[in-house]
C-alpha positions, 0 to 999 in steps of 0.5 A: 499499499506504502508503494501505491501511495509514493507512486501515485504522490510522486507520479501526481505531483510531476504530471500536475506541474506537466498540467500547468507547463503545457497549459502555456505551451498550449497558447504559445504553441496553438493559439488558434486552439487554445481559442475554443476554450473560450467557449461558455462550454469550458470553466473553471470557475467557482467550486469546481476550479480544483477538479483540475488540479485534481485530475493528474492524482487521480489518473496517478493512483489509478496507475499505480495501482495497475502497475502494482498488481500487472506490473510482471505483464510488461517486459523491458526496460522500465522505459518501455515498461512505462510507455507500454502501461501508457499505450494500454491505458491510451486504448483502454480508457482515452481512446474511448473516452474521447470518442464518446466526447467528441460523438457528443459534444460540441468540439472541434477534431483537433481539440479531441485530439490533443485531449488524447494525445495530452492523455497518452503522455500523461499516463505514459509518464506516470507509467515509467515513474511507477515503472521505475518507482517499483521495477 
């Protein structure tokens, strides 16, 4: 249990920093895509604003638990094992989730693709951290 907590907190903190800096990169590199966030559908005001800052920890604790139970199924260096975990997460959670978002909400293809790529990177980083801390 301690290993899951350590991996979850470590990966969550790294992902929170990654999330924060990704926002700045989005505005610099893809300003047109960033403008889509001015739609009233996206709101980080009010009582739900904290949820944005908690999501990296949710992902990290889930992936730390998953890693703890299924790490023997992944082979190779810790880099490769972490990337494989990110790919599994992408196929199981991100692909279906982004598909449903695109089919149900008025969002552009580039926005959904950016969310998918962002999720894969997050999962791979969390996977690499889990694989490094608990080979």
